[in-house]
C-alpha positions in Angstrom: -52.5 -4.4 -62.2 -51.8 -4.9 -58.5 -52.5 -8.3 -57.1 -51.2 -11.1 -54.9 -48.5 -13.3 -56.5 -47.7 -16.6 -54.7 -44.7 -18.7 -55.6 -42.0 -20.8 -54.0 -38.7 -19.0 -53.7 -35.7 -21.2 -53.0 -37.8 -23.9 -51.4 -40.1 -21.7 -49.3 -43.6 -20.3 -50.1 -43.8 -16.5 -50.5 -46.4 -14.0 -51.4 -46.0 -10.6 -52.7 -48.7 -7.9 -53.2 -47.6 -5.8 -56.1 -47.8 -4.8 -59.7 -48.0 -8.0 -61.7 -45.9 -6.3 -64.5 -43.1 -5.5 -62.1 -39.9 -7.4 -63.2 -38.8 -10.4 -61.1 -35.2 -9.2 -61.0 -36.1 -6.1 -59.0 -38.5 -8.0 -56.7 -35.7 -10.5 -55.9 -33.2 -7.8 -55.2 -35.4 -5.3 -53.3 -38.1 -7.3 -51.6 -36.1 -10.5 -50.8 -32.5 -9.1 -50.6 -31.3 -11.8 -53.1 -28.6 -10.1 -55.1 -27.1 -13.0 -56.9 -29.2 -12.2 -60.0 -27.7 -9.0 -61.4 -28.8 -6.3 -63.9 -26.7 -6.6 -67.0 -28.4 -5.2 -70.1 -32.1 -5.2 -69.4 -32.7 -7.0 -72.7 -32.0 -10.7 -71.7 -28.7 -10.9 -73.7 -26.0 -11.1 -71.0 -27.6 -13.6 -68.7 -26.4 -12.0 -65.4 -30.1 -11.9 -64.3 -30.7 -15.6 -64.9 -32.8 -17.6 -62.4 -34.6 -20.9 -62.6 -38.4 -21.0 -63.0 -39.8 -24.5 -62.6 -36.3 -25.7 -63.4 -35.7 -23.7 -66.6 -33.3 -20.8 -67.0 -35.1 -17.5 -67.5 -34.0 -13.9 -67.6 -35.5 -12.2 -64.6 -34.9 -8.8 -66.1 -37.6 -9.7 -68.7 -39.9 -11.8 -66.5 -43.0 -10.0 -65.0 -44.3 -11.2 -61.7 -47.5 -12.4 -63.3 -45.4 -15.0 -65.1 -44.2 -16.6 -61.9 -47.5 -17.0 -60.1 -47.7 -20.6 -58.7 -44.2 -21.5 -59.9 -40.9 -22.6 -58.2 -38.2 -19.9 -58.5 -34.6 -20.8 -57.7 -31.9 -18.2 -57.5 -28.2 -18.8 -57.1 -28.7 -18.4 -53.4 -31.0 -21.4 -53.4 -28.9 -23.8 -55.5 -27.0 -25.1 -52.5 -28.9 -27.2 -50.0 -28.3 -27.6 -46.3 -25.0 -25.8 -46.5 -23.7 -28.2 -49.2 -22.9 -26.8 -52.6 -24.6 -28.3 -55.6 -22.2 -30.5 -57.7 -22.0 -27.9 -60.5 -21.1 -25.2 -58.0 -18.4 -27.4 -56.6 -17.1 -28.1 -60.1 -16.8 -24.4 -60.9 -14.6 -24.1 -57.8 -12.6 -27.2 -58.5 -11.8 -26.1 -62.0 -11.4 -22.4 -61.4 -14.3 -21.6 -63.7 -15.0 -18.2 -62.2 -14.3 -15.0 -64.0 -15.1 -11.7 -62.3 -18.1 -13.2 -60.5 -20.6 -10.8 -62.0 -22.0 -13.3 -64.5 -21.1 -16.6 -62.7 -24.5 -17.1 -61.1 -26.2 -16.9 -64.6 -23.6 -19.3 -66.0 -24.2 -21.8 -63.2 -28.0 -21.6 -63.5 -27.9 -21.9 -67.3 -25.6 -24.9 -67.0 -27.8 -26.5 -64.4 -30.7 -26.3 -66.9 -28.6 -27.7 -69.7 -27.5 -30.6 -67.6 -31.0 -31.3 -66.4 -32.4 -31.3 -69.9 -29.4 -33.2 -71.4 -27.9 -35.4 -68.7 -25.7 -37.3 -71.1 -23.4 -34.3 -71.7 
């Protein structure tokens, strides 16, 4: 069904008029030119498509637009604030945690959720 979907994307309010079953991954990449979330398997196993929805890691390749109405969505592009990397991003740089870069954004966002939910780690 086509309808207006409103949500906050990386700290700013956005509205999209579209099919509420359309997958978030493709909306981020095509409508907002945010390419940090990547297509990996289309089944939610690889995690390359991970974004935060209300602070929790979700697989955007499986998330329909209707599921993000009135939520806060953060992509890897929105993790840093005011030109300053988030501490986890800086730690990845400091400790050479990057691999090929394809899955790094999913790793960072999943780790951010883990640390938010379990700060004593």
